[in-house]
C-alpha positions in Angstrom: 136.9 162.0 -153.7 133.5 161.2 -152.4 134.1 157.6 -151.9 131.3 156.1 -149.9 133.4 154.7 -147.1 137.0 153.4 -146.5 137.6 149.8 -147.4 140.2 147.2 -146.7 142.6 147.5 -149.8 143.3 144.3 -151.4 146.8 145.7 -152.2 148.7 147.7 -149.8 152.3 148.8 -149.3 154.2 146.1 -147.6 156.6 147.0 -144.8 160.2 146.2 -145.7 161.4 145.4 -142.2 160.1 144.4 -138.8 160.9 147.8 -137.2 158.4 149.5 -139.5 155.6 147.3 -138.2 156.5 147.9 -134.6 157.3 151.6 -134.9 154.6 152.8 -137.2 151.5 150.8 -137.3 151.0 151.4 -133.7 151.3 155.1 -134.4 148.6 155.1 -136.9 146.8 158.4 -137.6 146.1 159.6 -134.0 147.8 162.7 -132.7 148.6 161.2 -129.3 151.8 161.9 -127.3 154.2 159.0 -126.8 154.4 157.3 -123.4 158.0 156.4 -124.1 160.0 156.7 -120.9 156.9 158.0 -118.9 158.0 156.1 -115.7 161.5 157.3 -115.8 161.2 161.0 -116.8 160.8 163.7 -114.3 157.7 165.7 -115.5 159.8 169.0 -114.5 162.3 168.0 -117.2 159.6 167.9 -119.9 159.3 171.7 -119.3 162.6 172.1 -120.7 161.7 170.5 -124.0 163.2 172.1 -127.1 161.1 173.0 -130.2 162.2 173.5 -133.8 160.2 174.8 -136.6 162.9 176.2 -138.8 163.8 173.1 -140.8 164.7 173.8 -144.6 162.3 171.5 -146.6 163.1 170.5 -150.2 159.9 169.7 -152.2 159.5 168.1 -155.7 157.5 165.5 -157.5 158.5 162.1 -159.0 156.5 160.2 -161.8 155.6 156.6 -161.2 156.3 154.8 -164.4 155.0 151.3 -163.4 151.9 151.6 -161.2 150.4 148.1 -160.4 146.7 148.5 -161.0 145.2 144.8 -160.8 142.6 143.7 -158.2 141.7 147.3 -157.3 139.2 148.2 -154.6 137.4 150.2 -157.3 137.2 150.3 -161.1 137.8 153.8 -162.6 135.8 154.9 -165.6 135.6 158.4 -167.3 137.7 161.2 -168.5 138.2 164.9 -167.6 140.5 167.9 -168.7 142.1 169.4 -165.6 143.2 172.9 -166.1 146.2 172.2 -163.8 147.2 168.6 -164.6 146.0 168.0 -168.2 143.8 165.1 -169.3 142.8 162.0 -167.3 141.1 158.9 -168.8 140.3 155.7 -167.1 138.9 152.4 -168.0 138.9 148.9 -166.9 139.2 145.2 -167.9 137.2 142.5 -166.1 136.2 138.9 -166.2 132.8 137.5 -165.3 131.9 134.2 -163.7 128.8 132.0 -163.9 126.0 132.4 -161.4 125.2 128.6 -161.8 126.8 126.0 -164.1 125.0 124.2 -166.9 121.8 126.5 -167.0 118.9 125.0 -168.6 117.1 127.4 -170.7 114.6 124.9 -172.1 113.4 125.3 -175.5 115.1 128.4 -176.7 112.9 128.9 -179.6 110.3 130.1 -177.1 112.6 132.7 -175.5 112.3 136.4 -176.3 115.3 138.4 -175.0 114.2 141.6 -173.4 117.6 143.1 -172.5 121.2 142.5 -171.7 122.3 144.9 -168.9 125.8 145.6 -167.3 125.1 147.0 -163.8 127.9 148.8 -162.1 127.5 150.0 -158.5 128.9 153.6 -158.0 131.4 153.8 -155.2 132.3 157.6 -155.7 133.3 160.1 -158.3 135.7 162.9 -159.1 134.9 166.1 -161.1 131.6 166.9 -162.7 128.6 164.9 -164.0 128.8 166.0 -167.7 127.7 163.3 -170.2 130.3 160.7 -171.2 130.2 158.3 -174.3 130.6 154.5 -173.6 132.4 152.0 -175.5 132.5 148.2 -174.4 134.3 145.4 -176.2 134.6 141.8 -175.7 138.2 140.8 -174.9 139.9 138.4 -177.1 142.9 137.9 -174.9 142.7 136.2 -171.4 143.7 137.8 -168.2 144.6 135.9 -164.9 143.9 136.6 -161.3 147.5 135.6 -160.3 149.1 137.9 -162.8 150.3 141.5 -162.4 148.8 144.3 -164.5 149.8 147.9 -164.6 147.9 151.2 -165.3 149.4 151.1 -168.9 148.5 147.3 -169.6 146.3 146.7 -172.4 144.6 143.4 -173.6 143.3 142.7 -177.1 139.7 142.9 -177.9 137.1 142.9 -180.7 136.4 146.1 -182.6 132.6 145.8 -182.2 131.1 148.3 -179.6 128.7 146.1 -177.6 126.7 149.1 -176.2 123.2 149.1 -177.8 122.9 151.6 -180.4 121.2 154.9 -179.1 122.5 154.1 -175.4 126.2 155.0 -175.8 126.0 158.4 -174.1 125.2 158.6 -170.4 124.9 161.2 -167.8 126.5 160.2 -164.5 124.3 160.2 -161.5 126.3 158.6 -158.4 124.0 160.3 -156.0 120.6 159.3 -157.6 118.3 156.3 -157.0 118.2 153.1 -159.0 115.1 150.9 -159.3 115.3 147.4 -160.6 111.8 145.9 -161.0 110.2 147.0 -157.7 113.5 147.1 -155.7 115.4 150.2 -154.9 119.0 149.5 -154.7 122.3 151.3 -154.2 122.9 153.6 -157.1 124.1 152.1 -160.3 125.1 152.8 -163.8 123.0 150.4 -166.0 124.3 149.9 -169.4 122.2 148.4 -172.3 124.4 145.9 -174.2 123.4 144.5 -177.6 121.1 141.5 -177.1 123.0 139.6 -179.8 125.5 138.7 -177.2 122.7 137.5 -174.9 121.4 135.3 -177.7 125.0 134.0 -178.3 125.2 133.1 -174.6 121.9 131.2 -174.6 122.5 129.4 -177.9 125.9 128.2 -176.7 124.4 127.0 -173.4 121.7 125.0 -175.2 124.2 123.5 -177.8 125.4 120.5 -175.7 128.9 122.0 -175.3 130.7 122.0 -172.0 131.1 125.9 -172.1 128.8 126.4 -169.1 130.0 123.3 -167.2 132.6 125.3 -165.2 134.0 128.8 -164.7 137.3 127.8 -166.3 135.5 126.5 -169.4 133.3 129.7 -169.6 136.4 132.0 -169.1 138.1 130.3 -172.0 135.0 130.9 -174.2 134.3 134.5 -172.9 137.3 136.3 -171.7 135.7 139.3 -170.3 134.9 143.0 -171.3 136.9 146.2 -171.7 134.8 149.0 -170.3 136.0 152.6 -171.6 134.8 156.0 -172.6 135.4 157.9 -175.8 134.7 161.6 -175.2 136.9 163.2 -177.8 138.5 166.6 -177.0 137.0 168.0 -173.7 137.1 171.6 -172.8 139.4 172.6 -169.9 137.6 172.1 -166.6 135.1 169.7 -167.8 134.4 165.9 -167.2 135.0 163.5 -164.4 135.9 160.1 -163.3 133.7 157.6 -161.7 134.4 154.8 -159.4 132.5 151.4 -159.3 132.5 148.7 -156.6 132.9 145.5 -158.9 132.7 143.3 -155.8 129.3 144.3 -154.8 126.8 141.5 -155.5 124.7 144.0 -157.7 127.6 144.7 -160.1 127.1 142.0 -162.8 125.9 141.4 -166.4 122.3 140.1 -166.6 120.2 138.7 -169.4 116.5 139.6 -169.0 114.3 137.3 -170.9 110.7 136.1 -171.4 109.9 132.4 -171.8 106.3 131.1 -172.1 105.1 134.6 -170.8 107.3 134.1 -167.7 109.9 136.7 -167.1 113.3 135.2 -166.2 117.0 136.2 -165.7 120.5 134.9 -165.8 123.3 136.5 -164.1 127.1 136.7 -165.1 128.9 137.7 -161.8 131.9 140.0 -161.2 133.6 139.0 -157.8 136.8 138.7 -156.0 137.6 135.6 -158.0 137.5 137.6 -161.3 140.7 139.2 -162.6 140.4 142.8 -163.3 142.5 145.9 -163.6 142.3 149.6 -164.2 143.9 151.1 -167.3 144.6 154.9 -167.1 146.0 157.4 -169.6 147.3 160.7 -168.1 148.8 163.5 -170.2 150.5 166.2 -168.2 152.2 167.7 -171.3 152.4 171.5 -171.3 151.4 171.9 -167.7 153.7 172.9 -164.6 153.2 169.4 -163.3 155.4 168.1 -166.1 157.9 171.0 -165.6 158.2 170.0 -161.9 158.5 166.3 -162.7 161.4 167.1 -165.2 163.1 169.7 -163.0 162.9 169.0 -159.2 164.1 172.5 -158.4 160.9 173.9 -159.7 159.1 172.1 -156.9 160.1 174.7 -154.4 157.3 176.8 -155.5 154.6 174.2 -155.8 154.6 170.5 -156.1 152.1 167.9 -156.9 150.8 164.3 -156.3 148.3 162.6 -158.6 146.6 159.1 -158.4 148.1 156.6 -160.8 150.8 159.1 -161.9 153.0 161.1 -159.4 154.0 161.3 -155.8 155.1 164.4 -153.7 158.3 164.3 -152.1 159.3 166.1 -148.8 163.1 166.0 -148.1 164.0 167.2 -144.4 167.8 167.0 -144.1 167.8 169.1 -141.1 166.6 166.3 -139.0 170.2 165.0 -139.1 171.0 167.7 -136.4 168.5 166.5 -133.8 170.5 164.8 -130.9 170.7 161.3 -131.0 169.6 161.0 -127.4 166.4 163.0 -128.0 163.0 161.7 -127.1 160.5 163.2 -129.6 157.3 164.3 -128.0 155.7 165.7 -131.1 156.5 166.1 -134.7 153.9 167.8 -136.9 154.4 168.2 -140.7 152.1 170.9 -141.9 151.4 171.1 -145.6 149.2 173.8 -147.0 147.8 173.3 -150.5 146.2 175.4 -153.3 142.6 174.8 -153.4 139.5 177.2 -153.9 136.4 176.3 -152.0 133.8 174.9 -154.5 136.4 174.0 -157.2 135.5 170.7 -159.1 138.7 169.0 -158.5 139.0 168.6 -154.8 142.0 167.5 -152.9 142.0 164.0 -151.4 140.6 163.7 -147.9 143.5 161.5 -146.9 147.2 161.2 -147.9 149.4 158.0 -147.5 152.8 158.6 -146.3 155.6 156.4 -147.3 159.4 156.0 -147.3 161.7 154.3 -149.5 163.6 151.7 -147.5 166.3 149.9 -149.0 165.0 150.9 -152.4 161.4 149.7 -151.6 158.5 151.9 -151.2 157.1 151.1 -147.8 153.9 152.5 -146.1 154.9 153.8 -142.5 151.3 153.6 -141.0 150.7 157.3 -141.1 148.0 159.3 -142.9 147.7 163.0 -143.4 144.1 164.4 -143.1 142.8 167.5 -145.0 141.5 170.5 -143.1 139.1 172.2 -145.3 138.9 175.3 -143.1 142.7 176.0 -143.3 143.4 174.2 -146.5 146.3 172.1 -145.2 147.3 168.7 -144.2 148.7 168.0 -140.8 150.7 164.7 -140.5 152.0 163.2 -137.2 155.4 162.0 -138.1 156.6 161.4 -134.4 157.2 157.6 -134.7 159.0 158.1 -138.0 161.2 160.7 -136.7 162.0 158.9 -133.5 163.0 155.9 -135.7 165.3 158.1 -137.7 166.9 159.8 -134.7 167.5 156.3 -133.1 169.3 155.2 -136.3 166.7 152.6 -137.2 166.0 154.2 -140.6 168.3 156.6 -142.6 166.0 158.3 -145.1 165.1 162.0 -144.8 162.6 161.7 -147.7 158.9 161.1 -147.1 156.7 160.3 -150.1 153.1 161.5 -150.3 150.2 160.2 -152.3 146.5 160.2 -152.5 145.5 157.4 -150.2 143.5 155.7 -152.9 146.3 155.8 -155.4 144.9 153.0 -157.8 141.3 153.6 -157.0 140.7 157.2 -157.9 141.5 160.2 -160.0 142.5 162.7 -157.2 145.2 165.1 -157.3 146.6 167.7 -155.1 148.8 171.0 -155.5 151.1 171.7 -152.5 152.6 174.9 -151.6 156.3 174.7 -151.7 158.8 176.5 -149.4 159.3 179.4 -151.9 155.6 179.8 -152.6 154.2 183.3 -153.4 151.3 182.3 -151.2 151.0 183.1 -147.5 151.2 179.6 -146.1 154.3 177.5 -146.4 155.1 174.0 -145.4 156.9 173.4 -142.2 157.8 170.8 -139.6 157.5 171.4 -135.9 159.4 169.2 -133.5 159.3 169.1 -129.8 161.8 166.9 -128.0 163.8 166.5 -124.8 167.4 165.2 -124.5 168.3 162.8 -122.0 
């Protein structure tokens, strides 16, 4: 995924019951043996622990039809053609806010507009750095920070592409250097927009209207932008998706202008008070991913998970046979995947693990971490399994997703129990009866 660093999500799975908070969040991701009953168990008895690794796993993939994508950590932009998963295309909608109310541009007849730049700070990428073609449109329909938007949501916009003619194509460079004036800043995509929009803003501000008197007035006047790509048909294995931190202070739209030989600027901000959401189109048609989604039995050979689109399911019905008086010492779910070193479309570094409790998808405070040497995820599900054995939860299904499900373009191919590959998924449980 190559995201710079983990961030606090503004949207996370909510726990559906108090026991989830108590049992799971303290377990986290650490592979640490439980101290449950440490003061009452004779250490010699631990030598008599039982270990099981013969569980029959059922694996398949489900499609998520309604993925909430508003207020994301990162905006996703770009498209690629995945030889295994089909096509991916990401765009985003965002509002802008004033850097200062009632700006005084003075005698606007003395102003020369140098440029209008939309700066977006890179936060990561997925795929390759092949060139992409930008389209940016002014929204004609408002969005609201307290509303819910989905990855399939759209908003009306104008038909005029605001990207300045001749600057529509860009080559992504998330690892490069960006210099603004004499300052070197974190790497950005800097998009030149038509200066007619900047002239429109300045003229409106000087007109005596109250458009720039408050952010509410400005948002009613300028509802925001839809930022997208239009790359046409891409060859299999080409393209990429790029992540941008809209909440960074340097992600903004700036008018650069000269007045009486003095260079000036005015910023339109993107921040946490702005409504925004990702729009993503994924087409799995003609791929085995689509086959497995439509026919769960097919997932026994290989199964999948993809950001914005699908989740992998591991059903472990055999855990019903673990004695109810068992104390779980270890429970490791080992999930090998299909990945060739150096391939463009990497597996996510982390998986989030969830369960559906009373019909609600709930995070259980557990993550799976990818081991590039052995090409597998190892997930500590000890606390989940103890809760199941104790009768506090009753689902035998675990749900796996790329951790950054609404902030990335990641996907993963898991080996199923019937895979023709050497490594198969398994659950290894060590427990003692008391």
